[in-house]
C-alpha positions as CSV (number, residue, x, y, z in Angstrom):
1,M,-3.6,11.1,-8.9
2,L,-3.9,13.2,-5.8
3,M,-6.8,12.8,-3.5
4,N,-9.4,15.6,-3.4
5,R,-10.0,17.7,-0.3
6,I,-12.8,15.5,1.0
7,E,-10.8,12.3,0.7
8,T,-7.8,13.9,2.2
9,M,-9.9,14.7,5.3
10,V,-11.4,11.2,5.4
11,V,-8.1,9.3,5.3
12,D,-6.7,11.3,8.3
13,S,-9.9,11.0,10.3
14,G,-10.4,9.1,13.6
15,P,-12.8,6.6,12.0
16,R,-10.4,5.8,9.2
17,R,-7.5,5.4,11.6
18,G,-9.7,3.1,13.8
19,L,-10.6,1.0,10.8
20,Q,-7.0,0.7,9.8
21,R,-5.8,-0.3,13.3
22,W,-8.7,-2.5,14.5
23,Y,-9.8,-4.2,11.3
24,E,-7.3,-4.0,8.4
25,T,-4.1,-4.5,10.4
26,P,-5.4,-7.6,12.3
27,A,-6.7,-9.1,9.0
28,L,-3.4,-8.6,7.2
29,L,-1.5,-10.0,10.2
30,R,-3.8,-13.1,10.0
31,L,-3.1,-13.5,6.3
32,G,0.7,-12.8,6.3
33,G,2.0,-12.6,9.9
34,K,4.6,-10.3,11.4
35,L,7.9,-9.4,9.7
36,P,11.2,-11.0,10.7
37,P,13.4,-9.0,13.1
38,G,15.4,-6.3,11.3
39,S,13.1,-6.0,8.3
40,R,13.1,-3.1,6.0
41,A,9.7,-2.1,4.7
42,L,8.3,0.3,2.1
43,E,4.9,2.0,2.4
44,L,3.2,3.3,-0.8
45,G,1.1,6.4,-0.3
46,C,1.8,7.0,3.4
47,G,-0.6,9.9,3.8
48,A,-0.2,11.5,7.2
49,G,1.9,8.6,8.4
50,Y,-0.6,6.7,10.6
51,G,0.0,3.5,8.6
52,T,3.7,3.9,8.9
53,G,3.5,3.8,12.6
54,L,1.4,0.6,12.4
55,I,4.1,-1.0,10.2
56,L,6.7,-0.3,12.8
57,E,4.7,-1.2,15.9
58,Q,2.2,-3.9,14.8
59,F,4.0,-5.6,11.9
60,G,7.5,-5.3,13.5
61,A,9.5,-3.5,10.8
62,E,12.8,-2.1,11.9
63,R,12.9,0.6,9.3
64,V,10.3,2.0,6.9
65,D,10.7,4.1,3.8
66,A,7.4,5.8,3.0
67,I,6.3,7.9,0.0
68,D,3.3,10.0,-1.0
69,L,2.5,12.1,-4.1
70,D,1.2,14.9,-1.9
71,P,3.9,17.0,-0.3
72,Q,1.4,18.4,2.3
73,M,0.7,14.8,3.5
74,V,4.4,14.1,3.7
75,A,4.8,17.2,5.9
76,R,2.1,15.9,8.2
77,A,3.7,12.4,8.3
78,T,7.1,14.0,9.1
79,R,5.6,15.6,12.2
80,R,3.7,12.5,13.3
81,L,6.6,10.2,12.8
82,A,9.3,12.4,14.3
83,P,9.6,10.2,17.5
84,Y,10.8,7.3,15.4
85,G,13.9,9.3,14.3
86,G,16.1,7.5,11.8
87,R,13.8,4.4,11.6
88,V,11.6,6.3,9.0
89,R,12.6,8.0,5.7
90,L,9.9,10.0,4.0
91,S,9.9,11.1,0.3
92,T,7.5,12.8,-2.1
93,G,7.0,11.0,-5.4
94,D,5.2,8.6,-7.7
95,V,4.8,4.9,-6.8
96,T,5.5,3.9,-10.4
97,D,9.0,5.3,-10.3
98,L,10.6,4.1,-7.1
99,R,14.1,4.0,-8.5
100,R,14.0,7.8,-9.0
101,V,12.1,8.7,-5.9
102,L,14.0,6.5,-3.4
103,D,16.9,5.2,-5.4
104,A,15.3,1.9,-4.6
105,P,17.4,-1.1,-5.6
106,D,16.2,-4.4,-6.9
107,G,15.3,-6.6,-4.0
108,G,15.9,-3.9,-1.5
109,Y,12.9,-4.5,0.8
110,D,11.6,-7.3,2.9
111,A,8.0,-6.0,2.7
112,V,5.9,-3.5,0.8
113,F,2.6,-2.1,2.2
114,D,-0.4,-0.7,0.2
115,F,-3.1,0.7,2.4
116,A,-5.6,1.6,-0.3
117,I,-3.4,3.6,-2.7
118,L,-3.1,1.7,-6.0
119,H,-6.7,2.4,-7.0
120,H,-5.5,6.1,-7.3
121,V,-2.8,5.1,-9.8
122,E,-4.0,4.9,-13.4
123,D,-1.1,2.7,-14.5
124,W,-1.4,0.5,-11.5
125,Q,0.2,-2.4,-13.4
126,A,3.4,-0.4,-13.5
127,A,3.2,0.1,-9.8
128,V,2.8,-3.7,-9.3
129,G,5.9,-4.1,-11.4
130,E,7.8,-1.8,-9.2
131,I,6.6,-3.6,-6.1
132,A,7.8,-6.9,-7.6
133,R,11.2,-5.3,-8.5
134,V,12.0,-3.9,-5.1
135,L,10.9,-6.9,-3.0
136,R,13.6,-9.4,-2.2
137,P,12.9,-13.0,-3.2
138,G,10.5,-14.3,-0.5
139,G,9.6,-10.7,0.4
140,R,6.0,-9.9,1.2
141,F,3.4,-7.5,-0.2
142,Y,0.6,-6.6,2.1
143,F,-2.4,-5.0,0.3
144,D,-5.7,-3.4,1.2
145,E,-7.5,-2.0,-1.8
146,V,-10.7,-0.4,-3.1
147,T,-12.0,-2.1,-6.3
148,A,-13.8,-0.9,-9.4
149,D,-17.1,-2.2,-7.9
150,A,-16.8,0.4,-5.0
151,L,-15.5,3.2,-7.3
152,A,-18.6,2.8,-9.4
153,T,-21.0,3.5,-6.5
154,R,-22.8,6.8,-6.2
155,G,-21.0,7.7,-3.0
156,Y,-17.5,7.3,-4.4
157,R,-18.5,9.1,-7.7
158,W,-20.0,12.0,-5.8
159,L,-17.5,12.5,-3.1
160,F,-14.1,11.4,-4.4
161,E,-11.9,11.6,-7.5
162,H,-10.2,8.6,-9.0
163,P,-8.9,7.6,-12.4
164,T,-11.9,6.8,-14.7
165,H,-10.0,4.2,-16.8
166,N,-8.1,1.0,-16.1
167,R,-9.8,0.2,-12.8
168,F,-9.5,-3.3,-11.3
169,T,-11.8,-5.8,-9.7
170,A,-10.5,-8.0,-6.9
171,A,-9.9,-10.9,-9.2
172,E,-8.1,-8.7,-11.8
173,F,-5.8,-7.3,-9.1
174,V,-4.9,-10.7,-7.7
175,A,-4.3,-12.0,-11.3
176,E,-1.9,-9.2,-12.1
177,L,0.1,-9.8,-8.9
178,E,0.4,-13.5,-9.9
179,R,1.4,-12.5,-13.5
180,Q,4.2,-10.4,-12.2
181,G,5.6,-13.0,-9.8
182,L,3.8,-12.1,-6.6
183,A,2.2,-15.3,-5.4
184,V,-1.1,-14.8,-3.5
185,G,-2.8,-18.2,-3.6
186,S,-5.7,-18.3,-1.2
187,R,-4.4,-15.5,1.0
188,W,-6.9,-12.8,0.0
189,L,-10.5,-11.9,0.9
190,T,-13.1,-9.4,-0.1
191,R,-15.7,-7.5,1.8
192,I,-19.0,-5.8,0.9
193,R,-19.8,-7.5,-2.4
194,G,-16.3,-7.3,-3.6
195,H,-15.8,-3.6,-3.0
196,Y,-12.8,-4.0,-0.7
197,L,-9.8,-6.4,-1.1
198,L,-7.2,-7.4,1.5
199,G,-4.4,-9.9,1.0
200,V,-0.8,-10.9,1.1
201,A,1.6,-12.0,-1.7
202,D,5.1,-13.4,-1.7
203,R,7.7,-12.5,-4.3
204,A,8.7,-15.6,-6.2
205,A,12.4,-16.5,-6.2
206,H,12.5,-15.7,-9.9
207,A,10.0,-13.0,-10.9
208,P,8.9,-12.8,-14.5
209,A,10.8,-10.4,-16.7
């Protein structure tokens, strides 16, 4: 579902960008490392494009396809990412239907990035299935998520809008990744009493059907 006006302002604010650059990105790099030269990456829910720039500059992707459900955010990202030219392709669409939105083939990406978007997706299990499908064997999924524990707090309930059903805890999210052939192992951590989850998973050579 689309973010409300307040959350849209928050995710493109200086404090949010600082958190993404100075905490989340270093944590994900410690867990999963940089990408190999020439890597093609996909970002789910790119917002105004700040994370896309980090994927290029900090994680070392050569090219990034990025999507968002909100066309206004895609327009912002287009302006922000214009200096990267053909290294970035932006699209508007649903993360549960990557084949239609991006014509994304099976195994077409070396990495997929989720900077706190799947908690907005009611059928997040379907989105995980799409991530597993588009990652090449050995490809890497970097995730930074907000869990059901955080969404149940007064601040989240008052300020933001999220699906009210089918939310996930940190353990449930990791278990679903493993079930769909995305091996996490011990490469995940939580912060603030399980409210926030960061981790990295590798697509198995033979993902479950």
